[in-house]
FIMARKOL-178658 format. One line per 10 residues: their letters; for each residue x, y, z of N, C-alpha, C. Coordinates in nm, 3 decimals, padded with zeros to 5 digits, always signed. Layout:
% FIMARKOL-178658
A = X/Y/Z/X/Y/Z/X/Y/Z  ...
This chain:
% FIMARKOL-178658
MEYPPPLLEM = -15.561/-12.377/-08.531/-15.591/-12.268/-08.560/-15.728/-12.221/-08.631  -15.799/-12.188/-08.568/-15.933/-12.131/-08.629/-15.958/-12.008/-08.744  -16.032/-11.999/-08.820/-16.048/-11.884/-08.886/-16.173/-11.812/-08.851  -16.141/-11.663/-08.834/-16.237/-11.580/-08.833/-16.391/-11.606/-08.897  -16.503/-11.585/-08.839/-16.611/-11.652/-08.920/-16.635/-11.594/-09.071  -16.594/-11.449/-09.097/-16.633/-11.406/-09.249/-16.568/-11.490/-09.353  -16.447/-11.554/-09.311/-16.394/-11.647/-09.413/-16.479/-11.762/-09.444  -16.563/-11.816/-09.366/-16.647/-11.942/-09.403/-16.799/-11.914/-09.436  -16.848/-11.764/-09.362/-16.959/-11.754/-09.399/-16.967/-11.677/-09.564  -16.884/-11.646/-09.624/-16.866/-11.588/-09.731/-16.861/-11.690/-09.868
GYPPPYAAFG = -16.867/-11.804/-09.832/-16.866/-11.885/-09.940/-16.728/-11.949/-10.017  -16.630/-11.947/-09.959/-16.503/-11.992/-10.003/-16.469/-12.115/-10.063  -16.405/-12.155/-10.164/-16.383/-12.320/-10.167/-16.346/-12.381/-10.051  -16.424/-12.485/-10.043/-16.409/-12.585/-09.916/-16.255/-12.621/-09.854  -16.159/-12.632/-09.944/-16.057/-12.648/-09.884/-15.957/-12.519/-09.851  -15.985/-12.418/-09.883/-15.964/-12.288/-09.805/-15.977/-12.263/-09.700  -16.084/-12.310/-09.686/-16.125/-12.261/-09.543/-16.067/-12.351/-09.421  -16.026/-12.470/-09.460/-15.978/-12.588/-09.386/-15.805/-12.560/-09.370  -15.750/-12.503/-09.431/-15.603/-12.464/-09.425/-15.602/-12.428/-09.312  -15.498/-12.489/-09.220/-15.445/-12.418/-09.125/-15.277/-12.398/-09.112
SLPEVITYAY = -15.199/-12.404/-09.192/-15.075/-12.395/-09.199/-15.057/-12.275/-09.323  -14.932/-12.214/-09.297/-14.955/-12.080/-09.392/-14.886/-12.114/-09.559  -14.774/-12.234/-09.525/-14.760/-12.272/-09.684/-14.897/-12.292/-09.728  -14.997/-12.380/-09.703/-15.107/-12.414/-09.784/-15.157/-12.297/-09.824  -15.187/-12.227/-09.725/-15.269/-12.086/-09.778/-15.197/-12.014/-09.889  -15.069/-12.008/-09.877/-14.990/-11.950/-09.986/-14.974/-12.009/-10.131  -14.974/-12.106/-10.114/-14.956/-12.199/-10.233/-15.124/-12.191/-10.308  -15.203/-12.222/-10.202/-15.341/-12.221/-10.265/-15.366/-12.063/-10.344  -15.363/-11.952/-10.240/-15.341/-11.794/-10.323/-15.261/-11.805/-10.441  -15.168/-11.839/-10.466/-15.087/-11.829/-10.576/-15.134/-11.969/-10.688
SIPFHDHFAY = -15.189/-12.039/-10.644/-15.241/-12.113/-10.760/-15.385/-12.067/-10.823  -15.405/-11.968/-10.764/-15.565/-11.931/-10.856/-15.531/-11.889/-11.003  -15.629/-11.922/-11.068/-15.590/-11.948/-11.217/-15.667/-11.830/-11.238  -15.661/-11.711/-11.242/-15.730/-11.581/-11.267/-15.681/-11.554/-11.422  -15.528/-11.582/-11.429/-15.513/-11.554/-11.608/-15.563/-11.642/-11.696  -15.598/-11.743/-11.650/-15.698/-11.839/-11.756/-15.819/-11.809/-11.812  -15.885/-11.759/-11.664/-16.017/-11.655/-11.693/-16.021/-11.535/-11.769  -15.916/-11.466/-11.776/-15.901/-11.381/-11.880/-15.849/-11.366/-12.033  -15.816/-11.520/-12.032/-15.757/-11.540/-12.173/-15.847/-11.475/-12.295  -15.955/-11.506/-12.257/-16.088/-11.488/-12.367/-16.072/-11.325/-12.422
FSTEGPPAIG = -16.024/-11.234/-12.336/-16.020/-11.099/-12.369/-15.905/-11.095/-12.527  -15.831/-11.163/-12.511/-15.727/-11.151/-12.639/-15.759/-11.255/-12.740  -15.849/-11.372/-12.709/-15.884/-11.472/-12.815/-16.006/-11.471/-12.847  -16.117/-11.476/-12.783/-16.249/-11.502/-12.804/-16.309/-11.361/-12.823  -16.304/-11.267/-12.776/-16.350/-11.134/-12.799/-16.451/-11.121/-12.635  -16.513/-11.015/-12.621/-16.604/-11.004/-12.503/-16.711/-11.067/-12.507  -16.732/-11.179/-12.376/-16.857/-11.245/-12.347/-16.983/-11.175/-12.336  -17.081/-11.239/-12.285/-17.200/-11.179/-12.232/-17.166/-11.099/-12.136  -17.242/-10.983/-12.098/-17.206/-10.869/-12.010/-17.232/-10.945/-11.870  -17.316/-11.059/-11.852/-17.343/-11.130/-11.734/-17.219/-11.240/-11.670
AEREMYRWVS = -17.158/-11.274/-11.772/-17.025/-11.343/-11.723/-16.914/-11.253/-11.689  -16.922/-11.126/-11.761/-16.827/-11.033/-11.709/-16.850/-10.991/-11.582  -16.968/-10.971/-11.530/-16.986/-10.931/-11.413/-16.957/-11.053/-11.302  -16.970/-11.153/-11.329/-16.960/-11.272/-11.263/-16.778/-11.311/-11.253  -16.714/-11.271/-11.353/-16.578/-11.266/-11.343/-16.535/-11.166/-11.259  -16.576/-11.051/-11.258/-16.526/-10.934/-11.163/-16.556/-10.977/-11.031  -16.675/-11.035/-10.976/-16.709/-11.059/-10.878/-16.613/-11.142/-10.813  -16.592/-11.287/-10.869/-16.512/-11.395/-10.855/-16.349/-11.324/-10.805  -16.284/-11.234/-10.923/-16.168/-11.206/-10.892/-16.162/-11.120/-10.758  -16.271/-11.035/-10.738/-16.294/-10.946/-10.622/-16.316/-11.050/-10.504
TQLQSLEMTV = -16.386/-11.167/-10.527/-16.376/-11.254/-10.409/-16.250/-11.309/-10.328  -16.163/-11.340/-10.449/-16.019/-11.403/-10.417/-15.945/-11.291/-10.349  -15.949/-11.156/-10.418/-15.860/-11.056/-10.359/-15.890/-11.031/-10.192  -16.042/-11.029/-10.166/-16.069/-11.024/-10.047/-16.021/-11.142/-09.959  -16.057/-11.248/-10.005/-16.005/-11.368/-09.896/-15.846/-11.355/-09.893  -15.791/-11.340/-10.011/-15.656/-11.334/-09.972/-15.599/-11.258/-09.860  -15.659/-11.117/-09.892/-15.636/-11.002/-09.767/-15.659/-11.076/-09.641  -15.763/-11.105/-09.632/-15.804/-11.164/-09.489/-15.761/-11.263/-09.437  -15.700/-11.374/-09.527/-15.638/-11.478/-09.485/-15.499/-11.444/-09.450  -15.432/-11.349/-09.515/-15.264/-11.339/-09.481/-15.274/-11.231/-09.370
DFHVRSLSNF = -15.370/-11.168/-09.355/-15.370/-11.073/-09.243/-15.405/-11.124/-09.114  -15.480/-11.241/-09.104/-15.493/-11.322/-09.025/-15.368/-11.406/-08.933  -15.306/-11.477/-09.062/-15.190/-11.548/-09.032/-15.086/-11.467/-08.982  -15.067/-11.344/-09.042/-14.961/-11.240/-09.003/-14.956/-11.204/-08.857  -15.108/-11.163/-08.828/-15.122/-11.130/-08.671/-15.100/-11.251/-08.580  -15.173/-11.371/-08.628/-15.152/-11.470/-08.532/-14.957/-11.494/-08.521  -14.928/-11.503/-08.644/-14.776/-11.564/-08.632/-14.696/-11.444/-08.533  -14.738/-11.336/-08.567/-14.631/-11.237/-08.534/-14.694/-11.177/-08.351  -14.787/-11.271/-08.301/-14.833/-11.222/-08.169/-14.725/-11.311/-08.069  -14.638/-11.321/-08.046/-14.535/-11.352/-07.981/-14.521/-11.298/-07.851
PSPADMEFPD = -14.490/-11.327/-07.747/-14.413/-11.257/-07.614/-14.283/-11.210/-07.662  -14.249/-11.086/-07.598/-14.119/-11.066/-07.643/-14.022/-11.109/-07.504  -13.907/-11.110/-07.564/-13.798/-11.189/-07.452/-13.805/-11.165/-07.304  -13.837/-11.030/-07.302/-13.860/-10.975/-07.127/-13.983/-11.044/-07.078  -14.045/-11.068/-07.172/-14.173/-11.102/-07.067/-14.200/-11.253/-06.998  -14.098/-11.320/-07.037/-14.078/-11.432/-06.951/-13.944/-11.458/-06.914  -13.941/-11.530/-06.774/-13.772/-11.556/-06.763/-13.732/-11.643/-06.852  -13.790/-11.744/-06.868/-13.743/-11.872/-06.931/-13.877/-11.953/-07.004  -13.866/-11.971/-07.136/-13.986/-12.006/-07.196/-13.981/-12.187/-07.133  -14.082/-12.262/-07.161/-14.086/-12.397/-07.149/-14.083/-12.451/-07.270
LSTIYHWSKD = -14.043/-12.583/-07.267/-14.014/-12.669/-07.382/-14.149/-12.657/-07.488  -14.256/-12.706/-07.446/-14.380/-12.667/-07.558/-14.390/-12.553/-07.618  -14.347/-12.418/-07.549/-14.354/-12.292/-07.612/-14.248/-12.281/-07.703  -14.147/-12.310/-07.689/-14.011/-12.336/-07.781/-14.053/-12.409/-07.882  -14.129/-12.511/-07.867/-14.164/-12.606/-07.987/-14.278/-12.545/-08.066  -14.373/-12.477/-08.023/-14.482/-12.425/-08.088/-14.409/-12.285/-08.176  -14.329/-12.230/-08.142/-14.247/-12.099/-08.173/-14.148/-12.174/-08.313  -14.083/-12.292/-08.292/-13.999/-12.352/-08.373/-14.062/-12.417/-08.482  -14.196/-12.444/-08.472/-14.311/-12.503/-08.540/-14.342/-12.418/-08.648  -14.402/-12.283/-08.601/-14.447/-12.174/-08.659/-14.360/-12.113/-08.730
LTELNKGVQA = -14.217/-12.080/-08.707/-14.126/-12.034/-08.791/-14.101/-12.149/-08.911  -14.084/-12.279/-08.885/-14.042/-12.361/-08.989/-14.166/-12.362/-09.079  -14.273/-12.334/-09.058/-14.399/-12.325/-09.143/-14.378/-12.194/-09.213  -14.334/-12.080/-09.172/-14.342/-11.944/-09.212/-14.202/-11.945/-09.304  -14.121/-12.001/-09.292/-14.005/-12.019/-09.377/-14.046/-12.089/-09.484  -14.141/-12.226/-09.475/-14.156/-12.282/-09.590/-14.280/-12.190/-09.699  -14.349/-12.122/-09.639/-14.456/-12.042/-09.708/-14.370/-11.932/-09.769  -14.279/-11.841/-09.715/-14.208/-11.758/-09.798/-14.123/-11.813/-09.908  -14.062/-11.947/-09.893/-13.976/-12.027/-09.971/-14.085/-12.040/-10.087  -14.184/-12.085/-10.067/-14.261/-12.151/-10.183/-14.292/-11.994/-10.273
VKNAMLKDRR = -14.320/-11.893/-10.242/-14.367/-11.834/-10.322/-14.274/-11.718/-10.438  -14.128/-11.739/-10.388/-14.036/-11.667/-10.402/-14.053/-11.649/-10.601  -14.044/-11.794/-10.630/-14.060/-11.756/-10.787/-14.204/-11.688/-10.816  -14.323/-11.721/-10.721/-14.442/-11.643/-10.784/-14.434/-11.518/-10.764  -14.325/-11.457/-10.666/-14.334/-11.292/-10.669/-14.256/-11.256/-10.818  -14.158/-11.328/-10.823/-14.097/-11.284/-10.945/-14.201/-11.261/-11.092  -14.290/-11.401/-11.090/-14.362/-11.376/-11.205/-14.469/-11.246/-11.194  -14.512/-11.254/-11.058/-14.623/-11.132/-11.056/-14.555/-10.996/-11.079  -14.432/-10.998/-11.046/-14.353/-10.857/-11.105/-14.374/-10.832/-11.265  -14.321/-10.936/-11.302/-14.313/-10.944/-11.455/-14.492/-10.933/-11.543
RLKTFQASII = -14.577/-10.993/-11.437/-14.693/-10.975/-11.465/-14.767/-10.833/-11.466  -14.733/-10.772/-11.363/-14.781/-10.646/-11.302/-14.734/-10.552/-11.435  -14.622/-10.545/-11.497/-14.575/-10.472/-11.598/-14.693/-10.494/-11.723  -14.703/-10.612/-11.750/-14.793/-10.679/-11.856/-14.948/-10.588/-11.848  -14.992/-10.608/-11.713/-15.134/-10.568/-11.663/-15.132/-10.423/-11.656  -15.015/-10.346/-11.629/-15.014/-10.197/-11.652/-15.026/-10.171/-11.763  -14.954/-10.208/-11.879/-14.963/-10.181/-12.028/-15.133/-10.202/-12.063  -15.161/-10.309/-12.027/-15.267/-10.353/-12.062/-15.393/-10.276/-12.014  -15.376/-10.213/-11.887/-15.471/-10.101/-11.856/-15.456/-09.991/-11.908  -15.324/-09.934/-11.924/-15.306/-09.792/-11.990/-15.379/-09.805/-12.168
DLEKEVVQME = -15.361/-09.917/-12.205/-15.424/-09.957/-12.348/-15.564/-09.943/-12.368  -15.633/-09.993/-12.231/-15.765/-10.030/-12.229/-15.818/-09.870/-12.155  -15.750/-09.807/-12.116/-15.816/-09.665/-12.068/-15.843/-09.567/-12.187  -15.732/-09.550/-12.291/-15.712/-09.505/-12.379/-15.841/-09.537/-12.492  -15.838/-09.651/-12.512/-15.977/-09.723/-12.596/-16.114/-09.658/-12.547  -16.150/-09.700/-12.419/-16.291/-09.644/-12.335/-16.283/-09.468/-12.370  -16.167/-09.409/-12.336/-16.180/-09.285/-12.405/-16.202/-09.236/-12.556  -16.169/-09.322/-12.624/-16.182/-09.317/-12.773/-16.311/-09.332/-12.803  -16.339/-09.435/-12.743/-16.479/-09.498/-12.771/-16.581/-09.389/-12.714  -16.599/-09.350/-12.595/-16.673/-09.242/-12.532/-16.665/-09.107/-12.642
SAAATGREDV = -16.572/-09.060/-12.690/-16.551/-08.975/-12.779/-16.636/-09.008/-12.890  -16.588/-09.122/-12.946/-16.638/-09.158/-13.102/-16.820/-09.129/-13.055  -16.847/-09.244/-12.958/-17.004/-09.260/-12.958/-17.054/-09.089/-12.927  -16.991/-08.990/-12.846/-17.046/-08.865/-12.844/-17.031/-08.791/-12.993  -16.901/-08.816/-13.030/-16.925/-08.707/-13.160/-17.003/-08.791/-13.255  -17.016/-08.915/-13.259/-17.152/-08.935/-13.373/-17.257/-08.891/-13.343  -17.306/-08.891/-13.216/-17.451/-08.840/-13.196/-17.478/-08.697/-13.210  -17.329/-08.597/-13.199/-17.363/-08.473/-13.203/-17.391/-08.453/-13.372  -17.268/-08.517/-13.437/-17.286/-08.488/-13.587/-17.408/-08.539/-13.641  -17.464/-08.627/-13.580/-17.613/-08.666/-13.653/-17.718/-08.564/-13.636
VSGVSNGTEG = -17.709/-08.536/-13.480/-17.803/-08.401/-13.459/-17.781/-08.300/-13.500  -17.680/-08.237/-13.512/-17.654/-08.120/-13.573/-17.628/-08.109/-13.749  -17.586/-08.217/-13.809/-17.553/-08.210/-13.944/-17.452/-08.103/-13.977  -17.337/-08.082/-13.888/-17.267/-07.972/-13.921/-17.127/-08.063/-13.966  -17.092/-07.991/-14.066/-16.940/-08.052/-14.152/-16.855/-07.985/-14.109  -16.736/-08.036/-14.081/-16.600/-07.972/-14.024/-16.547/-07.934/-14.152  -16.618/-07.905/-14.260/-16.567/-07.812/-14.380/-16.478/-07.902/-14.478  -16.431/-08.036/-14.451/-16.385/-08.075/-14.569/-16.455/-08.188/-14.634  -16.590/-08.216/-14.581/-16.684/-08.326/-14.672/-16.741/-08.242/-14.747  -16.813/-08.304/-14.868/-16.865/-08.240/-14.958/-17.019/-08.282/-14.926
PEDLIGAART = -17.102/-08.250/-14.958/-17.292/-08.263/-14.950/-17.272/-08.460/-14.946  -17.255/-08.483/-15.037/-17.244/-08.644/-15.064/-17.177/-08.692/-14.921  -17.061/-08.667/-14.877/-16.998/-08.735/-14.784/-17.062/-08.709/-14.657  -17.163/-08.593/-14.636/-17.218/-08.540/-14.502/-17.348/-08.645/-14.518  -17.410/-08.647/-14.628/-17.536/-08.722/-14.614/-17.470/-08.893/-14.585  -17.396/-08.923/-14.655/-17.314/-09.085/-14.602/-17.312/-09.063/-14.478  -17.232/-08.954/-14.390/-17.195/-08.980/-14.277/-17.299/-08.955/-14.164  -17.410/-08.892/-14.217/-17.512/-08.897/-14.152/-17.623/-09.048/-14.135  -17.573/-09.127/-14.242/-17.646/-09.280/-14.234/-17.556/-09.352/-14.176  -17.431/-09.353/-14.190/-17.339/-09.445/-14.104/-17.281/-09.422/-13.993
RPASAEATAS = -17.314/-09.305/-13.947/-17.240/-09.239/-13.807/-17.357/-09.278/-13.679  -17.496/-09.292/-13.717/-17.568/-09.353/-13.623/-17.537/-09.514/-13.578  -17.529/-09.602/-13.703/-17.462/-09.736/-13.657/-17.368/-09.739/-13.583  -17.292/-09.676/-13.628/-17.135/-09.650/-13.560/-17.151/-09.615/-13.414  -17.210/-09.521/-13.402/-17.231/-09.456/-13.251/-17.308/-09.562/-13.160  -17.402/-09.617/-13.206/-17.485/-09.704/-13.146/-17.382/-09.820/-13.097  -17.332/-09.889/-13.210/-17.244/-10.023/-13.223/-17.142/-09.958/-13.094  -17.070/-09.859/-13.087/-16.965/-09.810/-13.004/-17.057/-09.784/-12.872  -17.160/-09.746/-12.835/-17.222/-09.754/-12.704/-17.260/-09.845/-12.653  -17.308/-09.962/-12.767/-17.330/-10.093/-12.694/-17.193/-10.192/-12.650
DLPHKKLELA = -17.075/-10.157/-12.695/-16.941/-10.222/-12.684/-16.924/-10.138/-12.564  -16.946/-10.038/-12.509/-16.854/-09.924/-12.439/-16.887/-09.997/-12.292  -17.036/-10.021/-12.236/-16.999/-10.126/-12.091/-16.950/-10.269/-12.086  -16.897/-10.301/-12.198/-16.817/-10.445/-12.176/-16.654/-10.367/-12.176  -16.631/-10.289/-12.266/-16.477/-10.228/-12.230/-16.480/-10.154/-12.090  -16.591/-10.082/-12.037/-16.549/-10.064/-11.891/-16.525/-10.147/-11.802  -16.600/-10.261/-11.818/-16.611/-10.357/-11.728/-16.481/-10.438/-11.745  -16.430/-10.468/-11.870/-16.313/-10.523/-11.909/-16.195/-10.451/-11.815  -16.195/-10.297/-11.835/-16.086/-10.235/-11.764/-16.097/-10.222/-11.632  -16.207/-10.224/-11.552/-16.233/-10.247/-11.448/-16.198/-10.387/-11.392
TWRLVHKLCT = -16.220/-10.492/-11.440/-16.168/-10.609/-11.433/-15.998/-10.630/-11.393  -15.941/-10.556/-11.509/-15.797/-10.557/-11.507/-15.743/-10.481/-11.403  -15.806/-10.382/-11.390/-15.764/-10.311/-11.277/-15.777/-10.379/-11.119  -15.870/-10.458/-11.106/-15.889/-10.527/-11.000/-15.764/-10.657/-10.998  -15.736/-10.723/-11.120/-15.622/-10.818/-11.131/-15.478/-10.764/-11.078  -15.503/-10.623/-11.135/-15.358/-10.548/-11.102/-15.359/-10.558/-10.950  -15.442/-10.516/-10.921/-15.462/-10.460/-10.715/-15.388/-10.605/-10.674  -15.483/-10.712/-10.762/-15.448/-10.839/-10.671/-15.319/-10.906/-10.655  -15.264/-10.895/-10.806/-15.118/-10.900/-10.794/-15.029/-10.824/-10.700  -15.046/-10.685/-10.718/-14.988/-10.612/-10.627/-15.023/-10.646/-10.455
NRTNCINDLA = -15.120/-10.669/-10.436/-15.157/-10.713/-10.325/-15.069/-10.847/-10.253  -15.085/-10.930/-10.367/-15.012/-11.043/-10.314/-14.850/-11.005/-10.285  -14.787/-10.939/-10.382/-14.682/-10.893/-10.365/-14.638/-10.857/-10.217  -14.709/-10.768/-10.172/-14.724/-10.693/-10.082/-14.742/-10.771/-09.924  -14.817/-10.866/-09.964/-14.847/-10.972/-09.849/-14.726/-11.027/-09.820  -14.636/-11.100/-09.939/-14.537/-11.163/-09.913/-14.439/-11.063/-09.801  -14.442/-10.935/-09.860/-14.330/-10.847/-09.790/-14.367/-10.859/-09.640  -14.498/-10.818/-09.615/-14.549/-10.852/-09.490/-14.517/-10.969/-09.420  -14.526/-11.072/-09.485/-14.474/-11.241/-09.384/-14.321/-11.229/-09.389  -14.263/-11.161/-09.500/-14.113/-11.139/-09.483/-14.081/-11.101/-09.347
YCRQEIIQRT = -14.124/-10.991/-09.325/-14.125/-10.877/-09.211/-14.165/-10.974/-09.069  -14.241/-11.019/-09.071/-14.312/-11.123/-08.993/-14.231/-11.233/-08.948  -14.177/-11.263/-09.059/-14.075/-11.410/-09.013/-13.965/-11.335/-08.908  -13.868/-11.236/-08.962/-13.773/-11.141/-08.891/-13.813/-11.139/-08.777  -13.927/-11.087/-08.776/-13.974/-11.072/-08.608/-13.975/-11.206/-08.514  -14.009/-11.272/-08.588/-14.014/-11.436/-08.521/-13.891/-11.478/-08.479  -13.781/-11.461/-08.579/-13.665/-11.508/-08.549/-13.613/-11.432/-08.447  -13.602/-11.297/-08.454/-13.520/-11.194/-08.363/-13.599/-11.260/-08.207  -13.729/-11.267/-08.210/-13.814/-11.297/-08.093/-13.778/-11.442/-08.009  -13.761/-11.561/-08.103/-13.728/-11.658/-08.099/-13.590/-11.722/-08.046
LPKIEKLVLY = -13.527/-11.690/-08.139/-13.355/-11.715/-08.130/-13.304/-11.717/-07.984  -13.336/-11.587/-07.912/-13.257/-11.554/-07.778/-13.308/-11.656/-07.708  -13.450/-11.702/-07.704/-13.527/-11.807/-07.595/-13.445/-11.948/-07.645  -13.442/-11.967/-07.788/-13.367/-12.129/-07.771/-13.255/-12.113/-07.774  -13.172/-12.049/-07.766/-13.024/-11.999/-07.733/-13.016/-12.022/-07.594  -13.090/-11.935/-07.488/-13.108/-11.957/-07.375/-13.140/-12.121/-07.314  -13.240/-12.188/-07.396/-13.292/-12.313/-07.348/-13.145/-12.420/-07.405  -13.069/-12.397/-07.503/-12.959/-12.480/-07.519/-12.847/-12.480/-07.401  -12.831/-12.331/-07.348/-12.723/-12.329/-07.253/-12.795/-12.371/-07.131  -12.928/-12.386/-07.106/-12.971/-12.410/-06.988/-12.941/-12.585/-07.017
RRNLNLQNDL = -12.957/-12.632/-07.109/-12.980/-12.777/-07.098/-12.862/-12.866/-07.098  -12.739/-12.771/-07.156/-12.581/-12.789/-07.139/-12.554/-12.780/-06.992  -12.589/-12.682/-06.924/-12.548/-12.693/-06.771/-12.618/-12.786/-06.737  -12.744/-12.813/-06.767/-12.794/-12.923/-06.677/-12.733/-13.050/-06.691  -12.716/-13.091/-06.811/-12.625/-13.186/-06.826/-12.506/-13.209/-06.782  -12.421/-13.112/-06.776/-12.303/-13.088/-06.698/-12.325/-13.119/-06.574  -12.415/-13.053/-06.494/-12.430/-13.082/-06.363/-12.476/-13.227/-06.333  -12.552/-13.300/-06.404/-12.576/-13.439/-06.420/-12.419/-13.502/-06.421  -12.375/-13.472/-06.487/-12.263/-13.562/-06.522/-12.146/-13.542/-06.383  -12.160/-13.394/-06.327/-12.077/-13.373/-06.217/-12.115/-13.466/-06.121
QNGLPGDKKD = -12.248/-13.451/-06.096/-12.321/-13.561/-05.990/-12.309/-13.694/-05.970  -12.306/-13.740/-06.136/-12.316/-13.905/-06.163/-12.181/-13.945/-06.201  -12.087/-13.855/-06.193/-11.941/-13.884/-06.257/-11.951/-13.888/-06.411  -11.831/-13.824/-06.444/-11.832/-13.824/-06.583/-11.787/-13.935/-06.655  -11.847/-13.958/-06.782/-11.826/-14.074/-06.891/-11.694/-14.153/-06.862  -11.677/-14.244/-06.843/-11.553/-14.340/-06.838/-11.463/-14.319/-06.697  -11.556/-14.257/-06.637/-11.499/-14.267/-06.440/-11.498/-14.404/-06.419  -11.635/-14.476/-06.407/-11.620/-14.620/-06.349/-11.522/-14.724/-06.428  -11.508/-14.711/-06.552/-11.402/-14.781/-06.615/-11.275/-14.801/-06.567  -11.246/-14.621/-06.559/-11.131/-14.593/-06.492/-11.100/-14.654/-06.371
KTKAKA = -11.185/-14.658/-06.242/-11.176/-14.693/-06.137/-11.141/-14.845/-06.122  -11.250/-14.895/-06.225/-11.238/-15.046/-06.236/-11.100/-15.106/-06.274  -11.026/-15.031/-06.362/-10.883/-15.062/-06.425/-10.783/-15.037/-06.272  -10.812/-14.952/-06.219/-10.727/-14.903/-06.097/-10.721/-15.016/-06.024  -10.864/-15.056/-05.964/-10.886/-15.154/-05.871/-10.776/-15.278/-05.926  -10.807/-15.310/-06.066/-10.739/-15.432/-06.114/-10.596/-15.439/-06.124
């Protein structure tokens, strides 16, 4: 099974491009350790902006790779002739169909647990995204409010002269810090949205594979049943022509 050129040209990991069976592709897709790559958000704080951009690009690449690969396999595996297209399939056709069906069954079975984990992760990711969206809005508001207060020097009516002077001295630094943190926070939010999309997409891909598997079963089983009946009839004809098992022994005993 050959991959379309883009998969090889876009610089995916070497083992990935070499995969030919669906279980291997799906297993690899679910082994992508992107959760580890985002652990620093809650432990070490935001890194350099360049590292965040690299991480965003990496997740985006994995998402595109998975979409293309699963789509390619689904289209390949579901491209079977309908039972009406041929009177009777030959043995090699049946073999390839049954092999593809076995591979697909393995692939679907291999990701059931991962699907359950992804569903739990999706809820966590969604909550993180909502929190980040609120943070970004607050930071944007704080940065804008800090600049306005410094420029206008207008009090909200509750501050005294000393408080207003103190605010004028402290707010520029706070607004400046908020403005410098804002790009990190926005990129963090964009990356988490992409991770959420990756998880959602993987779940959708499995649903597509399950549908494809059902289609293959429906198209393949009638042909296999027909093959079984044909071989039974063929064996029966051979038995009738050559004599049923035990006939020679019975005839020998009769002569004796």
